[in-house]
N, C-alpha and C positions, 0 to 999 in steps of 0.2 A: 372484344365484342368481336373481332374479324373471326376469330374460332369459332362462335356460336354460328355466324353465317353459314359459315364454311361447313361446319356439321348440318346445318339445315339443309342447304343446298344438296350435298352427297345424297341424305337419305331422302330428299324429295324425288331425285331421281329414281333411286332403288326400289323402295318398297313403300309408296304411300297408301296401300292397304292396311298394310300390316300396324303402321302407325296409328291408323285412323281405326283399327279394332281396339289397340290399348287405349285409345283416347275416349271410345263412345260409351254410352251407357251400358250397364250391364245388359246382357242377353236375357230375353225370356224365359230361355230354356236355361237350364243349369248348366255351367261353364265346367265339364268333366275333365277336359284335358287337364294334366299336371304339367308342371316345370321342374326342374333341378332345386334343390335346395342351396343356400349361402355355402355350406360346407361341402358339397359336391363339386359346386364352381370352382371353390378356392382349391383345391384338389388339382384343377386344370392350371387356375391361373393364382399363385402364391399372393400376388399383392391383394387378392379379395379377402386373405384369412382374418376373421374376425369381424369382416364387414357386415351389411346387411342386404336383404333382396327385397325390393318394394314391388307388389303384386297389383295386377288389377285385371277385370274380365271385361268381355265385350263382344260386339258382333264382328262377323268376318265380311270383309268387303272384296269383292271380285274385282278383277282388273275391267278399267272403264276406257273410254276412249280418250284420244288426244294425252294419252300420259296422265289420266288422272284416276283415283278410285271410282267403281263402279258400285253397282248396288250391293245392299245388305244381303248374302246368301241366307234363305231359308233354312232354319234347323241347324245352322253353323255357330259354334262358339269359340272362344278363345280366351286362353290366360297367358299373360304376360309378366314378366320378370325383369326388373334392371338391377344390376347387380353393383353395390358399391363399396369400397374399402370402408375401414374404420377411419373415420374423420375426426374422432375425439382421441386418435393415439398422440398427437402433438408432433408426429413425424410431417413435414413439409412434403416429402416425397409422395404423400398419398393423393396430393392435388396434381402431379403430374399423368398426364394422359399421353402416352407413347407407346411403340409396337411392344415394347416388354411390359407397359401396365396400361393395357387399352380398355375403355370404357364395353362394358359386356351386357349382354342383352339377350334372352330367348321368349319367343313366341310358341306357343303348342294351339294348334286348333283342331276341333273335333267335328267332324262334317257328317250330313246327316246318312252317307253311303260311301263307298268308296268310290264310285262313278263321281260322285260330286268332288271328293277330294284329286282324284286324277285331272279333271276339269280346273281347279283351280289350279295345281301346282303347273299344268301344261300352259294355262293362261299367263299365269305370271313369270314364268321362264321367258315367253314370248315377249311379253311387255317389258321386262327387265331389259333384254336383249336389245329391245329397239330404243326404248327410253332412257336406259342408264349411262350411254358414253354421250359424247359430243360436248357442246360447250354450253354451260349455265349461265345465267347472267339475268338480271332484273332492268326491264326497260323503265324508260319514264321518271329515271331521278338519278341526278348525280350521285347519290351516296350508295347506289345498288352494288353489289360485288359483280365483278366479272369473272367466270369459274370456267375453265377446262377441265374435263373429267375424261378418263380413260379406264378402259376393264379390260381383263384377262379371266378366262374360265378356272377353277378351281375344280381339278377332279378328284373324285373320291367316290367309294363303294359303301354306303347304307343302305338300309331300308329296302323297299321296294323300287324305289326310285328317286331321283336326286339331281339336284344342279346348285351351282355356287358359282361366285364371282368375286375377284380382289379388284375393288375399284377405287383408283387414286384421283385425287381432284387437288387443284392449285387455284386459288381465288386471290384477286388483286382489288384493293379497295382503298381509297384515299392516300397510294403510295406504298401500301404494306401488302407484302406477300404470304399466304398460307398454304400452308399442305395440310391432307388428311388422308388417310387410307382405311377402308372399310373391306371386311371380310363377309361376306353374306351367304349362307349356306341352307339349303331348303333340302327336306328329305321327307319322303312319305312312308308310313306303314300303315296299310289299310286304310282305313278312314280317316287316320289321323295325318296332320302333317306339322313339323316344327320347321321354327325358323330360328338360326342362331346368328348373332351379330357381334363382332370384334371390332372396335372402330380405335385408331390412334389420330391425336390432333398434331401429328406431325409427318414428315416424310417417311419415316421409320414404320415399315408395315407389321401387323400383328402377324404372329405364328400362323401358318395354315394348318399344321399339325394338331395345334390347339384347339383352332376353330372345329377342326373334323372331329377331334375329341369331345369338345362341347356339344355339338351337334347329335354325336352316339351317345352320349349320356341324357341328352332330351329325349331322345327315341326310347331311351331305356325306360325311361319314368313318365312316358307321357299318357300311357293308357291305364 
């Protein structure tokens, strides 16, 4: 269970609005942005070969105050995909989520204009920089995890503009300590923005070059 708390804490610091868009009801306008197929992603992450892609559509929420999601952006829509290995293979290693076998997801967002896409990308770049690091932890309960996070920039060249971070977290709860590493990359191409995520549930980091390749593939298929 401590791994679940750890992943929740990391992602809550990183991109609350992206997660909200994946869980929100479908947007009124059709979500026309596209995400890579499982075969395209498995070409980058072989442990996903033969697996599945679970897709959802939703609204896009801008950065809010105090590191919380903001309001839905009018005319913007998203499509998200979470990629899973073949759990029916009988191989116990499919349940390992480490740097060599990370959890992988992509969110593709379509905005009503390039200006709106730029505003979103810049807003979330600032929000992640301000809110992504530091110490996480819950107050008010003896069973809340106490988490320390750190982050470093990922430099890459894709699309019209881009930014990325690798975030590390160590959480302690009930005498147990767990680590996790998240690669998060955003890139904009015109009025489209893609977000690529690769996450491990231990101290081993997912490959940054592979994360860049995933982001490149997401940009290639988004429109």
